[in-house]
C-alpha positions as CSV (number, residue, x, y, z in Angstrom):
1,M,45.0,122.2,121.0
2,V,42.3,124.9,121.3
3,D,41.2,127.5,118.8
4,W,37.9,129.2,118.2
5,G,37.9,128.2,114.5
6,I,40.2,126.5,112.1
7,G,43.3,128.7,112.3
8,G,45.0,126.2,114.5
9,V,44.9,123.6,111.7
10,G,47.9,125.4,110.4
11,L,49.8,124.6,113.6
12,V,48.6,120.9,113.3
13,R,50.1,120.9,109.8
14,L,53.5,122.2,111.1
15,L,53.4,119.5,113.8
16,D,52.7,116.8,111.2
17,V,56.2,117.6,110.0
18,A,58.0,118.5,113.2
19,A,56.4,115.9,115.5
20,P,54.4,113.4,113.4
21,G,54.4,110.9,116.3
22,L,52.6,113.2,118.6
23,P,48.9,112.5,119.2
24,I,46.8,115.6,118.9
25,T,43.2,116.4,119.9
26,Y,42.0,119.7,118.4
27,W,39.0,121.6,119.9
28,S,37.3,124.1,117.6
29,D,34.9,126.2,119.7
30,T,32.7,127.7,117.0
31,G,29.6,126.7,118.9
32,A,30.5,129.4,121.4
33,T,30.6,133.2,120.9
34,P,33.9,134.3,119.2
35,Y,36.5,134.7,121.8
36,G,37.2,138.3,120.9
37,L,33.7,139.2,121.9
38,V,33.4,137.4,125.2
39,R,33.8,139.1,128.6
40,T,37.1,138.1,130.3
41,G,35.5,136.2,133.1
42,D,33.3,134.2,130.8
43,L,36.2,133.4,128.5
44,V,38.3,132.2,131.5
45,R,35.4,129.9,132.6
46,R,34.9,128.6,129.0
47,L,38.6,127.8,128.6
48,R,38.7,126.0,132.0
49,M,35.8,123.9,131.0
50,I,37.5,122.9,127.7
51,V,40.8,122.2,129.4
52,D,39.0,119.9,131.8
53,R,37.2,118.1,128.9
54,L,40.5,117.6,127.0
55,A,42.2,116.3,130.1
56,G,39.3,113.9,130.4
57,E,40.0,112.8,126.8
58,G,43.5,111.9,127.9
59,C,45.4,115.0,126.9
60,T,48.5,115.7,129.0
61,E,48.9,119.4,128.0
62,V,46.8,122.1,126.3
63,V,48.0,124.6,123.8
64,L,45.9,127.7,123.1
65,A,46.5,128.2,119.3
66,C,44.2,131.3,119.5
67,N,45.7,134.7,120.3
68,A,42.5,136.0,121.8
69,A,42.3,133.0,124.2
70,S,46.0,133.4,125.0
71,T,45.3,136.9,126.4
72,V,43.8,135.3,129.5
73,V,46.1,132.3,129.9
74,D,47.6,133.9,133.0
75,R,44.1,134.1,134.6
76,L,43.3,130.4,134.3
77,G,44.9,129.6,137.7
78,R,45.4,125.9,138.5
79,T,44.3,123.6,135.7
80,A,44.0,119.9,135.3
81,V,47.0,119.9,132.9
82,P,49.5,122.6,131.9
83,V,48.2,125.2,129.5
84,E,50.4,127.3,127.2
85,G,49.4,130.3,125.0
86,I,50.8,131.3,121.6
87,I,51.5,135.0,122.3
88,T,54.9,134.4,124.0
89,H,56.0,132.5,120.9
90,G,54.9,135.3,118.6
91,I,57.1,137.7,120.6
92,A,60.1,135.3,120.7
93,A,59.8,134.7,117.0
94,V,60.5,138.3,116.0
95,P,64.2,138.5,115.0
96,T,66.3,140.5,117.5
97,S,67.8,142.3,114.6
98,A,64.3,143.7,113.5
99,N,64.2,147.3,114.5
100,G,62.4,150.4,113.3
101,V,58.7,149.8,112.7
102,I,57.4,146.4,113.9
103,G,53.9,145.6,112.9
104,V,51.3,143.4,114.7
105,V,48.1,142.4,113.0
106,G,45.5,140.6,115.0
107,G,42.0,140.6,116.5
108,R,40.5,143.4,118.5
109,R,40.9,141.6,121.9
110,L,44.6,140.9,121.2
111,V,45.4,144.4,120.2
112,A,43.6,145.9,123.1
113,S,45.5,143.7,125.5
114,G,48.8,145.3,124.5
115,A,50.6,142.0,125.0
116,Y,52.7,142.4,121.8
117,R,53.3,146.1,122.3
118,R,54.8,145.4,125.8
119,G,56.6,142.2,124.8
120,L,58.3,143.9,121.7
121,A,59.0,147.2,123.3
122,S,62.5,148.6,122.7
123,P,64.0,152.1,122.3
124,R,65.0,151.0,118.7
125,R,61.4,149.9,117.8
126,D,58.1,151.6,116.9
127,V,55.5,148.9,117.5
128,R,52.3,149.5,115.5
129,S,49.3,147.3,116.0
130,R,46.5,146.9,113.5
131,V,43.1,145.3,114.2
132,A,42.5,142.9,111.3
133,Q,39.2,141.5,112.5
134,P,37.6,141.0,109.0
135,L,40.4,138.7,107.7
136,S,39.6,135.7,109.9
137,A,36.0,135.7,108.8
138,H,37.1,135.9,105.1
139,I,39.6,133.0,105.6
140,E,37.0,130.8,107.6
141,A,34.5,131.3,104.7
142,G,37.1,130.5,102.0
143,R,37.1,134.1,100.6
144,T,40.9,134.4,100.7
145,G,42.1,136.3,97.7
146,N,38.8,137.7,96.5
147,A,38.4,141.5,95.9
148,E,36.8,142.2,99.2
149,F,39.5,140.3,101.1
150,V,42.3,142.1,99.2
151,A,40.7,145.5,99.8
152,D,40.4,144.8,103.6
153,L,44.0,143.5,103.7
154,A,45.3,146.6,101.9
155,R,43.4,149.0,104.2
156,I,44.8,147.1,107.3
157,T,48.4,146.8,106.1
158,T,49.0,150.2,104.4
159,P,50.3,151.8,107.6
160,L,52.8,149.0,107.9
161,R,54.4,149.3,104.5
162,D,57.6,150.5,106.1
163,A,57.8,147.8,108.7
164,S,60.9,145.6,109.0
165,A,58.8,142.8,110.4
166,V,55.1,142.1,110.8
167,V,53.7,139.5,113.3
168,L,50.7,137.5,111.9
169,A,49.1,137.4,115.3
170,C,46.2,135.2,114.4
171,T,46.6,131.6,113.4
172,H,44.3,132.2,110.4
173,Y,46.6,134.7,108.8
174,P,49.4,132.4,107.6
175,A,46.8,130.8,105.4
176,A,46.9,134.1,103.5
177,A,50.7,134.6,103.7
178,Q,51.1,135.1,99.9
179,W,48.6,138.0,100.0
180,F,50.3,139.6,103.0
181,A,53.6,139.3,101.1
182,D,52.1,141.0,98.1
183,Q,51.0,143.9,100.3
184,L,54.2,144.1,102.3
185,P,57.1,143.5,99.9
186,G,60.5,143.3,101.7
187,T,58.9,142.9,105.1
188,T,59.7,139.8,107.2
189,L,56.4,138.0,108.0
190,V,56.5,136.4,111.4
191,D,54.3,133.3,112.0
192,P,54.1,132.6,115.8
193,A,52.8,129.0,115.0
194,G,56.2,128.1,113.6
195,H,58.0,129.0,116.8
196,L,55.3,127.2,118.9
197,A,55.5,124.0,116.8
198,A,59.3,124.0,117.2
199,S,58.9,124.3,121.0
200,I,56.4,121.5,121.2
201,A,58.6,119.3,119.1
202,D,61.6,120.0,121.3
203,R,59.8,118.8,124.4
204,H,58.6,115.7,122.7
205,P,61.8,114.5,121.0
206,G,60.5,110.9,120.5
207,A,57.5,112.2,118.6
208,S,59.8,114.3,116.4
209,V,61.8,111.4,115.2
210,E,59.0,108.9,114.8
211,R,58.1,109.4,111.1
212,S,57.2,105.9,110.0
213,T,53.6,106.1,111.4
214,E,51.6,109.3,111.9
215,A,50.0,109.6,115.3
216,E,46.2,110.1,115.7
217,R,44.7,113.4,115.0
218,V,41.3,113.9,116.6
219,F,39.2,117.0,115.6
220,L,36.4,118.0,117.8
221,T,34.1,121.0,117.5
222,S,31.4,122.6,119.6
223,G,29.9,123.9,116.3
224,D,29.1,122.3,113.0
225,P,31.5,119.4,112.0
226,G,30.7,120.0,108.3
227,A,31.6,123.6,108.5
228,M,34.9,122.8,110.3
229,R,35.7,120.3,107.5
230,D,34.9,122.8,104.8
231,G,36.8,125.6,106.5
232,A,39.9,123.5,106.9
233,E,39.8,122.5,103.3
234,A,39.2,126.1,102.1
235,A,41.9,127.7,104.2
236,W,44.6,125.1,104.4
237,G,43.8,122.5,101.7
238,T,43.6,120.0,104.5
239,T,41.1,117.2,104.7
240,I,39.9,116.4,108.2
241,T,37.1,114.4,109.8
242,A,35.5,116.3,112.6
243,R,33.0,115.2,115.2
244,R,30.8,117.2,117.5
245,A,32.1,117.8,121.0
246,T,29.5,117.7,123.8
247,T,29.8,120.6,126.3
């Protein structure tokens, strides 16, 4: 599993329930430039390197839990193991009955890609995308719920108050779901990670039923292991032990 930061820890938590027997190696790439700021070619090369490293660690497939990374999944070409992005799961997770205004909140790279706008397009829908760049930094730093976070969230979500559904198109955002719900009463909040976790569990049925012993969870980071540990605790209330990945 690859994410720039600790957003994907939420997906690990879902897999702890849906597929507890599935071994997972998580790569947090905070030692690199945030993926939303990297040129496309550089991001493709970076992800190929990480996929090769994870294949070398024994991983048999790679999931990009990061929406920004997933915007280039189709550009990776042949890789050592299969690679899957999260965006298609976010699109599939929106109820077919959801019409009218459909909101998408995500990072600048994701919104600029138009992936959700195209994937959710329908004559019965008005897809509105909102760049929510500051929210990930708040969540990574443990500032969820403070006055600055709430002010930024209100500014971002106000144009979506009439939405029937809003896609939380960054794996960080479900960690702040209660604040999104406060800002968007009556709106269905869509978490792509839930759909992705169910899909992973479906293709690993043995791991889904093996609940007596939890499989190994390995957390690697190209950045600061202590910062990853603190971020996972602040955002998700999850205690992890991370070690530095060599690149």
